[in-house]
Structure formats: structure tokens, C-alpha cells
DSSP file (Angstrom, degrees, kcal/mol; ACC not computed):
  #  RESIDUE AA STRUCTURE BP1 BP2  ACC     N-H-->O    O-->H-N    N-H-->O    O-->H-N    TCO  KAPPA ALPHA  PHI   PSI    X-CA   Y-CA   Z-CA
    1    1 A M              0   0    0      0, 0.0     2,-0.4     0, 0.0    48,-0.0   0.000 360.0 360.0 360.0 132.0  116.1  105.9   93.0
    2    2 A T        -     0   0    0     46,-0.1     2,-0.6     1,-0.0     0, 0.0  -0.729 360.0-144.8 -90.0 133.3  112.4  105.5   92.4
    3    3 A V        -     0   0    0     -2,-0.4    45,-0.2    46,-0.1     2,-0.1  -0.872  20.4-138.6 -97.7 125.3  110.9  102.0   92.3
    4    4 A K        -     0   0    0     43,-2.0     2,-0.2    -2,-0.6    78,-0.1  -0.457  18.6-104.9 -83.7 153.6  108.1  101.7   89.7
    5    5 A L  E     -a   82   0A   0     76,-0.5    78,-3.0    -2,-0.1     2,-0.5  -0.562  31.7-138.0 -71.7 137.9  104.9   99.8   90.2
    6    6 A V  E     -a   83   0A   0     -2,-0.2     2,-0.4    76,-0.2    78,-0.2  -0.899  23.8-178.6-102.7 124.4  104.8   96.5   88.3
    7    7 A Q  E     -a   84   0A   0     76,-3.1    78,-3.3    -2,-0.5     2,-0.4  -0.955  15.3-140.9-123.1 143.7  101.5   95.7   86.6
    8    8 A L  E     -a   85   0A   0     -2,-0.4    78,-0.2    76,-0.2    76,-0.1  -0.863  16.6-121.8-108.6 135.7  100.7   92.6   84.6
    9    9 A H     >  -     0   0    0     76,-2.9     4,-2.5    -2,-0.4     3,-0.5  -0.439  37.2-112.8 -59.5 144.0   98.7   92.3   81.4
   10   10 A P  H  > S+     0   0    0      0, 0.0     4,-2.0     0, 0.0    -1,-0.1   0.859 118.8  49.6 -54.3 -36.7   95.7   90.0   82.1
   11   11 A E  H  > S+     0   0    0      2,-0.2     4,-2.1     1,-0.2    77,-0.2   0.843 108.9  51.7 -72.3 -32.1   97.2   87.3   79.8
   12   12 A A  H  > S+     0   0    0     -3,-0.5     4,-2.3    73,-0.3    -1,-0.2   0.894 108.5  52.2 -67.5 -39.6  100.6   87.6   81.5
   13   13 A Q  H  X S+     0   0    0     -4,-2.5     4,-2.3     1,-0.2    -2,-0.2   0.914 109.9  48.8 -60.2 -43.8   98.8   87.1   84.8
   14   14 A A  H  X S+     0   0    0     -4,-2.0     4,-2.5    -5,-0.2    -2,-0.2   0.889 109.8  51.9 -63.6 -39.8   97.2   84.0   83.4
   15   15 A E  H  X S+     0   0    0     -4,-2.1     4,-2.4     2,-0.2    -2,-0.2   0.896 109.3  50.1 -64.0 -39.9  100.5   82.7   82.1
   16   16 A L  H  X S+     0   0    0     -4,-2.3     4,-2.4     2,-0.2    -2,-0.2   0.935 111.9  46.8 -63.9 -46.2  102.1   83.2   85.6
   17   17 A K  H  X S+     0   0    0     -4,-2.3     4,-2.4     1,-0.2    -2,-0.2   0.904 112.1  51.4 -62.1 -41.2   99.2   81.3   87.3
   18   18 A E  H  X S+     0   0    0     -4,-2.5     4,-2.3     2,-0.2    -1,-0.2   0.908 110.5  48.2 -62.7 -42.8   99.5   78.5   84.7
   19   19 A A  H  X S+     0   0    0     -4,-2.4     4,-2.6     2,-0.2     5,-0.2   0.913 111.1  50.2 -65.4 -43.2  103.2   78.1   85.2
   20   20 A V  H  X S+     0   0    0     -4,-2.4     4,-2.3     1,-0.2    -2,-0.2   0.926 111.8  48.6 -60.9 -44.0  102.9   78.1   89.0
   21   21 A S  H  X S+     0   0    0     -4,-2.4     4,-2.4     2,-0.2    -1,-0.2   0.897 110.0  52.4 -62.5 -40.6  100.2   75.4   88.7
   22   22 A F  H  X S+     0   0    0     -4,-2.3     4,-2.0     1,-0.2     5,-0.2   0.948 112.2  44.1 -59.9 -50.2  102.4   73.4   86.3
   23   23 A Y  H  X S+     0   0    0     -4,-2.6     4,-2.9     1,-0.2     5,-0.4   0.851 112.3  53.1 -67.0 -33.4  105.3   73.4   88.7
   24   24 A R  H  X S+     0   0    0     -4,-2.3     4,-1.4    -5,-0.2    -1,-0.2   0.910 112.1  45.0 -65.4 -41.0  103.1   72.6   91.7
   25   25 A S  H  < S+     0   0    0     -4,-2.4    -2,-0.2    -5,-0.2    -1,-0.2   0.813 122.3  37.3 -73.0 -29.7  101.7   69.6   89.8
   26   26 A R  H  < S+     0   0    0     -4,-2.0    -2,-0.2    -5,-0.2    -3,-0.2   0.828 136.5  12.0 -90.9 -35.3  105.1   68.4   88.7
   27   27 A G  H  X S-     0   0    0     -4,-2.9     4,-0.7     1,-0.3     3,-0.3   0.355 100.8-118.1-129.7   5.6  107.3   69.2   91.6
   28   28 A G  H  X  -     0   0    0     -4,-1.4     4,-1.9    -5,-0.4    -1,-0.3  -0.201  53.3 -47.1  84.6-178.9  105.1   70.0   94.5
   29   29 A E  H  > S+     0   0    0      1,-0.2     4,-2.6     2,-0.2     5,-0.2   0.809 131.0  61.6 -63.0 -32.0  104.7   73.2   96.5
   30   30 A T  H  > S+     0   0    0     -3,-0.3     4,-2.0     2,-0.2    -1,-0.2   0.932 107.2  42.9 -61.9 -46.4  108.5   73.6   97.0
   31   31 A L  H  X S+     0   0    0     -4,-0.7     4,-2.3    -3,-0.3    -1,-0.2   0.898 113.5  52.2 -67.8 -40.2  109.1   73.9   93.2
   32   32 A A  H  X S+     0   0    0     -4,-1.9     4,-2.5    -9,-0.3    -2,-0.2   0.915 110.7  48.4 -60.8 -42.8  106.1   76.2   92.8
   33   33 A R  H  X S+     0   0    0     -4,-2.6     4,-2.4     2,-0.2    -1,-0.2   0.882 109.4  52.6 -64.3 -39.0  107.4   78.5   95.5
   34   34 A K  H  X S+     0   0    0     -4,-2.0     4,-2.1     2,-0.2    -2,-0.2   0.912 110.7  47.4 -63.8 -42.4  110.9   78.5   94.0
   35   35 A F  H  X S+     0   0    0     -4,-2.3     4,-2.4     2,-0.2    -2,-0.2   0.944 112.5  48.6 -63.1 -48.3  109.4   79.5   90.6
   36   36 A K  H  X S+     0   0    0     -4,-2.5     4,-2.7     1,-0.2    -2,-0.2   0.880 109.9  53.5 -59.9 -37.9  107.3   82.3   92.3
   37   37 A S  H  X S+     0   0    0     -4,-2.4     4,-2.4     2,-0.2    -1,-0.2   0.910 108.5  48.8 -63.7 -42.9  110.4   83.5   94.2
   38   38 A R  H  X S+     0   0    0     -4,-2.1     4,-2.3     2,-0.2    -2,-0.2   0.917 112.3  48.8 -63.6 -42.9  112.4   83.8   91.0
   39   39 A V  H  X S+     0   0    0     -4,-2.4     4,-2.7     1,-0.2    -2,-0.2   0.931 111.7  48.9 -62.6 -45.4  109.6   85.7   89.3
   40   40 A K  H  X S+     0   0    0     -4,-2.7     4,-2.4     1,-0.2    -1,-0.2   0.898 109.6  52.8 -61.5 -40.4  109.3   88.1   92.3
   41   41 A E  H  X S+     0   0    0     -4,-2.4     4,-2.4     2,-0.2    -1,-0.2   0.919 110.9  46.6 -60.3 -45.1  113.0   88.6   92.3
   42   42 A V  H  X S+     0   0    0     -4,-2.3     4,-2.9     2,-0.2     5,-0.2   0.917 110.7  52.2 -65.1 -43.6  112.9   89.6   88.6
   43   43 A F  H  X S+     0   0    0     -4,-2.7     4,-2.7     1,-0.2    -2,-0.2   0.917 110.9  48.6 -58.6 -42.7  109.9   91.9   89.1
   44   44 A T  H  X S+     0   0    0     -4,-2.4     4,-2.0     2,-0.2    -2,-0.2   0.924 112.0  48.2 -63.3 -45.1  111.9   93.6   91.9
   45   45 A N  H  X S+     0   0    0     -4,-2.4     4,-1.8     1,-0.2    -2,-0.2   0.912 113.8  46.7 -61.7 -43.7  115.0   94.0   89.8
   46   46 A I  H  < S+     0   0    0     -4,-2.9    -2,-0.2     1,-0.2    -1,-0.2   0.927 111.5  51.2 -64.9 -44.9  113.0   95.4   86.9
   47   47 A A  H  < S+     0   0    0     -4,-2.7   -43,-2.0    -5,-0.2    -1,-0.2   0.857 115.5  41.5 -62.6 -36.3  111.0   97.8   89.1
   48   48 A S  H  < S+     0   0    0     -4,-2.0    -1,-0.2     1,-0.2    -2,-0.2   0.742 135.0  16.1 -85.8 -22.8  114.2   99.2   90.7
   49   49 A N    ><  +     0   0    0     -4,-1.8     3,-2.0    -5,-0.2     4,-0.2  -0.523  66.7 174.8-148.7  75.5  116.3   99.4   87.5
   50   50 A P  G >  S+     0   0    0      0, 0.0     3,-0.6     0, 0.0    -3,-0.1   0.734  79.6  55.6 -59.2 -26.3  114.0   99.1   84.4
   51   51 A N  G 3  S+     0   0    0      1,-0.2     4,-0.1    -5,-0.1    -5,-0.1   0.351  79.3  95.7 -89.9   8.3  116.8   99.7   81.9
   52   52 A R  G <  S+     0   0    0     -3,-2.0    -1,-0.2    -7,-0.2    -6,-0.1   0.817  78.5  59.2 -65.9 -32.2  118.9   96.8   83.3
   53   53 A Y  S <  S-     0   0    0     -3,-0.6    12,-0.1    -4,-0.2     2,-0.0  -0.760  89.3-109.0-107.1 147.9  117.7   94.4   80.6
   54   54 A P        -     0   0    0      0, 0.0    10,-2.1     0, 0.0     2,-0.1  -0.242  26.3-111.8 -74.9 158.0  118.0   94.7   76.8
   55   55 A G  B     -B   63   0A   0      8,-0.2     8,-0.3    -4,-0.1     5,-0.2  -0.444  37.4-110.5 -75.0 159.6  115.3   95.4   74.3
   56   56 A I        -     0   0    0      6,-2.3     3,-0.2     3,-0.9     6,-0.2  -0.665  21.1-118.3 -93.3 153.3  114.5   92.6   71.9
   57   57 A P  S    S+     0   0    0      0, 0.0     3,-0.4     0, 0.0    -1,-0.1   0.859 109.9  53.4 -57.9 -38.9  115.4   92.9   68.2
   58   58 A E  S    S+     0   0    0      1,-0.3     2,-0.3     2,-0.1    -3,-0.0   0.893 129.7   9.6 -67.6 -41.2  111.8   92.7   67.0
   59   59 A I    >   -     0   0    0     -3,-0.2     3,-2.1     3,-0.2    -3,-0.9  -0.840  67.3-162.1-142.7  98.2  110.5   95.6   69.1
   60   60 A Q  T 3  S+     0   0    0     -3,-0.4    -1,-0.1    -2,-0.3    -2,-0.1   0.752  88.4  64.3 -56.4 -27.2  113.2   97.6   70.9
   61   61 A E  T 3  S+     0   0    0     -6,-0.1    17,-0.6    16,-0.1     2,-0.6   0.738  88.6  80.5 -69.8 -21.1  110.8   99.1   73.4
   62   62 A V  E <  S- C   0  77A   0     -3,-2.1    -6,-2.3    -6,-0.2     2,-0.3  -0.764  70.8-160.2 -88.9 124.4  110.0   95.6   74.8
   63   63 A Q  E     -BC  55  76A   0     13,-3.0    13,-2.5    -2,-0.6     2,-0.4  -0.729   1.5-151.3-105.9 156.9  112.7   94.5   77.2
   64   64 A K  E     - C   0  75A   0    -10,-2.1     2,-0.4    -2,-0.3    11,-0.2  -0.985  13.6-176.1-136.9 134.0  113.4   90.9   78.2
   65   65 A C  E     - C   0  74A   0      9,-2.3     9,-3.1    -2,-0.4     2,-0.3  -0.993  19.5-142.7-127.6 125.0  114.7   89.2   81.3
   66   66 A R  E     - C   0  73A   0     -2,-0.4     2,-0.3     7,-0.2     7,-0.3  -0.670  19.7-123.6 -85.7 140.3  115.3   85.5   81.5
   67   67 A L    >   -     0   0    0      5,-3.0     3,-0.7    -2,-0.3     2,-0.3  -0.618  25.3-121.0 -78.4 137.7  114.6   83.6   84.7
   68   68 A S  T 3  S+     0   0    0     -2,-0.3   -30,-0.0     1,-0.2    -1,-0.0  -0.614  92.5   8.9 -77.7 142.4  117.5   81.7   86.1
   69   69 A Q  T 3  S+     0   0    0     -2,-0.3    -1,-0.2     1,-0.1   -34,-0.0   0.383 118.4  77.5  72.4  -0.6  116.8   78.0   86.6
   70   70 A F  S <  S-     0   0    0     -3,-0.7     2,-1.4     2,-0.2    -3,-0.2  -0.989  83.7-121.6-137.6 146.8  113.5   78.0   84.7
   71   71 A P  S    S+     0   0    0      0, 0.0    20,-3.5     0, 0.0     2,-0.3  -0.208  76.8 106.6 -83.2  48.8  112.8   78.2   80.9
   72   72 A Y  E     - D   0  90A   0     -2,-1.4    -5,-3.0    18,-0.3     2,-0.3  -0.902  49.5-160.1-126.5 153.2  110.8   81.4   81.2
   73   73 A S  E     -CD  66  89A   0     16,-2.4    16,-2.1    -2,-0.3     2,-0.6  -0.967  15.3-137.2-127.9 148.8  111.4   85.1   80.2
   74   74 A I  E     -CD  65  88A   0     -9,-3.1    -9,-2.3    -2,-0.3     2,-0.4  -0.933  19.9-164.5-104.2 122.3  109.6   88.2   81.5
   75   75 A L  E     +CD  64  87A   0     12,-2.3    11,-2.3    -2,-0.6    12,-1.5  -0.913  20.0 162.4-109.0 134.4  108.8   90.6   78.7
   76   76 A Y  E     -CD  63  85A   0    -13,-2.5   -13,-3.0    -2,-0.4     2,-0.4  -0.959  36.9-129.3-150.4 162.5  107.9   94.2   79.7
   77   77 A L  E     -CD  62  84A   0      7,-2.1     7,-2.6    -2,-0.3     2,-1.2  -0.964  21.7-138.0-113.5 131.7  107.5   97.8   78.7
   78   78 A N  E     - D   0  83A   0    -17,-0.6     5,-0.2    -2,-0.4    -2,-0.0  -0.768  33.6-178.1 -89.0  95.8  109.1  100.5   80.7
   79   79 A Q        -     0   0    0      3,-1.9     3,-0.3    -2,-1.2    -2,-0.0  -0.560  39.3-107.5 -94.5 160.5  106.3  103.1   80.8
   80   80 A P  S    S+     0   0    0      0, 0.0    -1,-0.1     0, 0.0     3,-0.1   0.845 117.1  28.6 -56.1 -36.3  106.5  106.5   82.5
   81   81 A D  S    S-     0   0    0      1,-0.2   -76,-0.5   -77,-0.1     2,-0.3   0.564 129.2  -4.3-104.7  -9.8  104.2  105.5   85.4
   82   82 A C  E     -a    5   0A   0     -3,-0.3    -3,-1.9   -78,-0.1     2,-0.6  -0.981  67.7 -96.3-165.9 172.2  104.8  101.7   85.7
   83   83 A I  E     -aD   6  78A   0    -78,-3.0   -76,-3.1    -2,-0.3     2,-0.8  -0.943  37.4-154.0 -99.9 121.3  106.4   98.6   84.4
   84   84 A W  E     -aD   7  77A   0     -7,-2.6    -7,-2.1    -2,-0.6     2,-0.6  -0.861   2.5-152.9-104.1 105.5  103.9   96.8   82.2
   85   85 A I  E     +aD   8  76A   0    -78,-3.3   -76,-2.9    -2,-0.8    -9,-0.3  -0.670  17.2 176.8 -78.5 118.1  104.6   93.1   82.1
   86   86 A I  E     +     0   0A   0    -11,-2.3     2,-0.3    -2,-0.6   -10,-0.2   0.660  60.1  11.2 -99.3 -17.3  103.2   91.8   78.8
   87   87 A A  E     - D   0  75A   0    -12,-1.5   -12,-2.3   -75,-0.1     2,-0.6  -0.971  38.8-158.6-160.6 144.3  104.3   88.2   79.0
   88   88 A V  E     - D   0  74A   0     -2,-0.3     2,-0.4   -14,-0.2   -14,-0.2  -0.860  46.8-167.8-113.9  87.3  105.6   85.5   81.2
   89   89 A A  E     - D   0  73A   0    -16,-2.1   -16,-2.4    -2,-0.6     2,-0.3  -0.662  22.4-136.8 -97.7 128.0  106.8   83.5   78.3
   90   90 A H  E >   - D   0  72A   0     -2,-0.4     3,-1.5   -18,-0.2   -18,-0.3  -0.585  22.9-127.6 -74.2 139.4  108.0   79.9   78.2
   91   91 A G  T 3  S+     0   0    0    -20,-3.5    -1,-0.1    -2,-0.3   -19,-0.1   0.707 106.6  51.4 -62.8 -22.1  111.1   79.5   76.0
   92   92 A S  T 3  S+     0   0    0    -21,-0.3    -1,-0.3     2,-0.1     2,-0.1   0.451  88.8 104.0 -95.8  -1.1  109.6   76.7   74.0
   93   93 A R  S <  S-     0   0    0     -3,-1.5     3,-0.1     1,-0.2    -4,-0.0  -0.348  93.1 -72.6 -76.3 161.1  106.4   78.6   73.1
   94   94 A C    >   -     0   0    0      1,-0.1     3,-1.6     2,-0.1    -1,-0.2  -0.339  59.6-114.6 -54.0 118.8  105.8   80.1   69.7
   95   95 A P  T 3  S+     0   0    0      0, 0.0    -1,-0.1     0, 0.0    -4,-0.0  -0.287  94.5  13.2 -59.6 139.9  108.1   83.2   69.5
   96   96 A G  T >  S+     0   0    0      1,-0.1     3,-2.0    -3,-0.1     4,-0.3   0.517  78.6 133.4  77.3   5.4  106.3   86.5   69.4
   97   97 A Y  T <  S+     0   0    0     -3,-1.6     3,-0.4     1,-0.3    -1,-0.1   0.774  73.5  54.1 -59.2 -23.5  102.9   85.2   70.3
   98   98 A W  T >  S+     0   0    0      1,-0.2     3,-2.4     2,-0.1     4,-0.3   0.487  76.3 100.3 -88.7  -5.3  102.6   88.1   72.8
   99   99 A M  G X  S+     0   0    0     -3,-2.0     3,-1.7     1,-0.3    -1,-0.2   0.784  71.7  65.1 -58.3 -30.4  103.3   90.9   70.2
  100  100 A E  G 3  S+     0   0    0     -3,-0.4    -1,-0.3    -4,-0.3    -2,-0.1   0.664  92.5  65.6 -67.6 -12.3   99.6   91.7   69.8
  101  101 A R  G <  S+     0   0    0     -3,-2.4     2,-0.6   -15,-0.1    -1,-0.3   0.602  82.8  92.6 -81.5 -12.1   99.7   92.8   73.5
  102  102 A V    <   +     0   0    0     -3,-1.7     2,-0.5    -4,-0.3   -40,-0.0  -0.721  47.6 174.9 -90.1 123.0  102.1   95.7   72.7
  103  103 A S              0   0    0     -2,-0.6    -3,-0.0     1,-0.1    -2,-0.0  -0.908 360.0 360.0-126.8 106.0  100.5   99.0   72.0
  104  104 A L              0   0    0     -2,-0.5    -1,-0.1     0, 0.0    -2,-0.0   0.417 360.0 360.0 -95.4 360.0  103.1  101.7   71.6
């Protein structure tokens, strides 16, 4: 089984950094590390089995994995050469705000 490279859209990278900073400020380094660990676990799962998670109704090519224990989802495109993370989306944020990042 081939493990794909995971790449983040610049705005997804910013969302990830923002979320880590939020958890660090609210719960200290332990909570920030726990969040980062969950994200890394999901990235690893997606890279090793990209079709594991379902497509979303609005754009079937975009797949979504919810993080356990945190109100975030990872939205991504399974491209031939990599996994393209388009959003690290908070569940309470405006739905679909990331759609402009998708170019199929």
C-alpha cells in the first residue's frame, strides 16, 4: 500500500496554527499537544487510506474526517500525487466557507 504525501492549502495551514494557539491559550500545552496529535493521526489515516472517509454532499470529490474529542473536521481532496488538505474546519464555523479553495 502506498502512503500519499499530505499537503495543506495555505489557509488550512493557518487554520491549524490558529486552532493550536487557541487550545494552548485555553488549556495549556497539554491540550494543544493532544489536538496536534489527533490531527496528525487523521493525516496519517487519510494518507494511508484516502478513500476511508466519505465525500460530502455538496462536492463529492471533497472528503471529510471528523476529529475525535475536538469540534473540527479535516476536508481534503484525494489527488493522484498527494492528499490536498483544503480546510481544518471548526464545526461552528460558517458551512462551506472553504469551497472557494476547491479547484477540480
